[in-house]
C-alpha positions as CSV (number, residue, x, y, z in Angstrom):
1,X,0.0,0.0,0.0
2,X,1.0,3.6,-0.4
3,X,2.4,5.4,2.7
4,X,4.7,8.3,3.6
5,X,7.6,8.1,6.0
6,X,8.2,11.3,8.0
7,X,11.4,11.6,10.1
8,X,11.3,14.5,12.6
9,X,14.8,16.0,13.3
10,X,16.1,18.9,15.3
11,X,19.6,19.7,16.5
12,X,18.8,20.4,20.1
13,X,20.0,17.4,22.1
14,X,21.5,17.7,25.6
15,X,23.1,14.3,25.7
16,X,24.5,14.3,22.2
17,X,24.9,17.7,20.6
18,X,24.1,17.9,16.8
19,X,22.9,14.3,17.0
20,X,21.2,14.1,13.6
21,X,24.5,15.1,11.9
22,X,26.7,12.7,13.8
23,X,29.0,10.9,11.3
24,X,28.4,7.1,10.9
25,X,31.0,5.7,8.5
26,X,31.0,8.9,6.4
27,X,27.3,9.5,6.3
28,X,25.3,11.6,8.8
29,X,22.9,9.7,11.0
30,X,19.8,11.4,9.7
31,X,20.7,10.4,6.2
32,X,21.3,6.8,7.3
33,X,17.8,6.7,8.8
34,X,16.3,8.1,5.5
35,X,18.2,5.6,3.5
36,X,16.7,2.8,5.5
37,X,13.3,4.3,5.1
38,X,13.8,4.4,1.3
39,X,14.1,0.6,1.4
40,X,10.7,0.2,3.0
41,X,8.5,0.6,-0.1
42,X,7.3,4.0,1.0
43,X,5.9,6.2,-1.7
44,X,7.7,9.2,-0.1
45,X,10.4,9.8,2.6
46,X,10.6,13.3,4.1
47,X,12.8,14.7,6.9
48,X,10.9,17.3,8.8
49,X,13.3,19.7,10.5
50,X,13.7,23.2,12.0
51,X,17.4,23.3,11.1
52,X,18.8,24.7,7.8
53,X,21.9,22.6,8.5
54,X,19.9,19.4,8.6
55,X,18.0,20.4,5.5
56,X,21.1,21.3,3.6
57,X,22.9,18.1,4.6
58,X,19.9,16.0,3.5
59,X,19.8,17.8,0.2
60,X,23.5,17.1,-0.4
61,X,22.8,13.3,-0.1
62,X,19.7,13.5,-2.2
63,X,17.2,13.1,0.7
64,X,14.1,15.2,0.7
65,X,13.7,17.6,3.7
66,X,11.2,20.3,4.6
67,X,11.5,23.2,7.0
68,X,9.0,23.3,9.9
69,X,8.6,25.7,12.7
70,X,11.2,25.9,15.4
71,X,8.9,26.2,18.4
72,X,7.1,22.8,18.3
73,X,6.9,21.3,21.7
74,X,7.0,17.7,20.4
75,X,7.8,15.6,17.4
76,X,4.1,15.0,16.9
77,X,3.5,18.7,16.4
78,X,6.3,18.8,13.8
79,X,4.8,15.8,12.0
80,X,1.3,17.4,12.1
81,X,2.7,20.5,10.4
82,X,4.5,18.4,7.8
83,X,1.2,16.6,7.0
84,X,-0.4,20.0,6.3
85,X,2.5,21.2,4.2
86,X,2.4,18.0,2.2
87,X,-1.4,18.4,1.9
88,X,-1.9,14.8,2.8
89,X,-5.5,13.5,2.8
90,X,-7.1,12.5,6.1
91,X,-6.9,8.8,5.2
92,X,-3.4,8.7,3.9
93,X,-1.0,6.7,6.1
94,X,2.1,8.3,7.6
95,X,4.8,6.3,9.3
96,X,6.8,8.2,12.0
97,X,10.4,7.0,12.1
98,X,12.7,8.5,14.7
99,X,15.9,10.2,13.4
100,X,18.2,8.4,15.8
101,X,17.4,4.8,14.6
102,X,20.0,4.2,11.8
103,X,19.6,0.5,12.1
104,X,15.8,0.3,11.9
105,X,14.3,-2.5,9.9
106,X,12.8,-1.1,6.6
107,X,10.3,-4.0,6.7
108,X,8.9,-2.9,10.0
109,X,7.8,0.4,8.4
110,X,5.8,-1.4,5.8
111,X,4.4,-3.8,8.4
112,X,2.9,-1.1,10.6
113,X,1.6,0.8,7.6
114,X,-0.1,-2.4,6.3
115,X,-1.5,-3.2,9.8
116,X,-3.1,0.2,10.1
117,X,-4.7,-0.2,6.6
118,X,-6.2,-3.5,7.8
119,X,-7.6,-2.0,11.0
120,X,-10.1,0.8,10.3
121,X,-11.1,0.6,14.0
122,X,-7.6,1.9,15.0
123,X,-6.2,5.4,14.8
124,X,-2.6,4.2,15.0
125,X,-0.4,1.2,14.6
126,X,2.9,0.4,16.3
127,X,5.2,-2.6,17.0
128,X,6.5,-4.8,19.8
129,X,8.6,-7.8,20.3
130,X,9.1,-10.4,23.1
131,X,11.2,-9.4,26.0
132,X,14.2,-11.7,26.5
133,X,15.3,-11.1,30.1
134,X,13.9,-10.4,33.5
135,X,16.2,-7.4,33.7
136,X,14.5,-5.9,30.7
137,X,11.1,-6.6,32.1
138,X,12.0,-4.6,35.3
139,X,13.9,-1.8,33.5
140,X,11.9,1.4,33.4
141,X,13.7,2.5,30.3
142,X,12.2,-0.5,28.5
143,X,8.6,0.3,27.7
144,X,6.2,-2.6,27.9
145,X,2.8,-3.1,26.2
146,X,0.0,-5.5,26.9
147,X,-2.4,-6.6,24.1
148,X,-5.9,-7.9,23.8
149,X,-6.9,-10.9,21.6
150,X,-6.8,-8.9,18.4
151,X,-3.3,-7.4,19.2
152,X,-4.8,-4.1,20.1
153,X,-2.9,-2.2,22.9
154,X,-4.5,-2.3,26.3
155,X,-1.8,-0.3,28.1
156,X,1.8,0.9,27.8
157,X,4.0,1.2,30.9
158,X,7.5,1.5,32.2
159,X,6.5,-0.9,35.0
160,X,6.8,-4.7,34.6
161,X,3.5,-5.6,33.0
162,X,1.8,-8.0,33.0
163,X,2.5,-8.7,36.6
164,X,2.8,-12.4,37.1
165,X,1.4,-13.1,40.5
166,X,2.4,-16.7,40.7
167,X,5.9,-16.2,39.2
168,X,7.4,-13.4,41.3
169,X,11.0,-12.9,40.5
170,X,11.0,-15.5,37.7
171,X,11.0,-15.3,33.9
172,X,7.8,-17.4,33.7
173,X,7.7,-17.3,29.9
174,X,11.0,-19.2,29.7
175,X,10.0,-22.0,32.0
176,X,9.6,-25.6,30.6
177,X,6.1,-26.3,29.6
178,X,5.0,-22.6,29.7
179,X,2.0,-21.8,27.5
180,X,1.7,-18.1,28.6
181,X,2.7,-15.4,26.2
182,X,6.0,-13.5,26.9
183,X,5.9,-9.9,28.0
184,X,6.3,-7.5,25.1
185,X,8.7,-4.6,24.6
186,X,7.2,-1.6,22.7
187,X,9.1,-0.6,19.6
188,X,8.9,3.2,19.0
189,X,7.6,3.3,15.5
190,X,4.2,4.6,14.6
191,X,1.8,4.6,11.7
192,X,-1.0,7.2,11.7
193,X,-3.8,8.3,9.5
194,X,-2.8,11.8,8.5
195,X,-6.2,13.3,9.7
196,X,-5.7,11.9,13.2
197,X,-2.1,12.9,13.4
198,X,-3.0,16.5,12.7
199,X,-5.6,16.5,15.5
200,X,-3.5,14.6,18.0
201,X,-1.3,17.5,19.2
202,X,-4.4,19.5,20.1
203,X,-5.6,16.9,22.6
204,X,-4.7,17.9,26.2
205,X,-2.1,15.8,27.9
206,X,-3.5,12.8,29.8
207,X,-2.7,12.2,33.4
208,X,-1.4,8.7,32.7
209,X,0.8,10.2,29.9
210,X,2.3,12.6,32.4
211,X,2.9,10.0,35.0
212,X,4.5,7.5,32.7
213,X,6.1,10.0,30.3
214,X,4.6,8.1,27.4
215,X,2.8,10.1,24.7
216,X,1.0,7.1,23.3
217,X,-1.1,6.9,26.5
218,X,-2.9,10.1,25.4
219,X,-4.3,8.1,22.4
220,X,-5.7,5.5,24.7
221,X,-7.0,8.0,27.3
222,X,-9.2,9.6,24.7
223,X,-10.7,6.3,23.6
224,X,-8.7,5.7,20.4
225,X,-7.2,2.3,19.6
226,X,-3.7,1.3,18.7
227,X,-3.0,-1.9,16.7
228,X,0.3,-3.6,17.4
229,X,2.4,-5.6,15.0
230,X,4.4,-8.3,17.0
231,X,7.7,-8.9,15.3
232,X,10.2,-11.7,15.9
233,X,13.1,-9.4,15.2
234,X,14.4,-7.1,18.0
235,X,15.2,-3.6,16.7
236,X,18.8,-2.5,16.2
237,X,20.2,-0.1,18.9
238,X,19.1,3.6,18.7
239,X,21.4,6.5,19.5
240,X,20.8,8.6,22.6
241,X,24.3,9.1,24.1
242,X,27.9,9.2,22.8
243,X,28.3,5.6,24.0
244,X,25.4,4.6,21.8
245,X,26.9,6.4,18.9
246,X,30.2,4.5,19.2
247,X,28.4,1.2,19.5
248,X,26.5,1.9,16.3
249,X,29.6,3.1,14.5
250,X,31.4,-0.2,15.2
251,X,28.5,-2.0,13.4
252,X,29.2,0.0,10.2
253,X,33.0,-0.8,10.1
């Protein structure tokens, strides 16, 4: 199906200054992300930025970039503006890919776009994969998601959910004879219908969103549904810190 990939990018980063322009084996990170997106089957890939430096860098590598306002409070606001500038129809599918994921699987972009097209009852689609260790289950930096029978999100949390009452302190899903599904790690890739994406930033923040610091909880708070594609492949590492950047650089050597 036809879909557009939008990649929000800005230079402001406290942990890794000028992060989108960080060099990875001779190519800026934002360009690496766009190149992965171009392999996804998307009809269009656009970097949405407030930085002339990012826009000029993208252009020099043949990547389409558009300038957006500098005062957006979130990436969602920047994406909403990009939808308006691109004059996307309300039912057109937009996949949001973060600009610090140079190893993201192109197939995952198409998978969430296809899933949203198949689920007219959902405003969004995203992805998840099975958690492998008890440490990850209890790590607040690993966002968990629980699903219903149709793989629709019931809740996202930094807490270890679901809470296994009878298996406290144990990786129940790895025990011999287990028939219970493993806990799921949320993967931060989203497909939206353009109409919903343009309305989303105008919704007031939800209390649960503020508590968990998870923007997707705003969607659930207001009664919208999120379909979840469960993948067998764990995502490649993203880049938040200088240490992350060095780890990714080594993979491109």
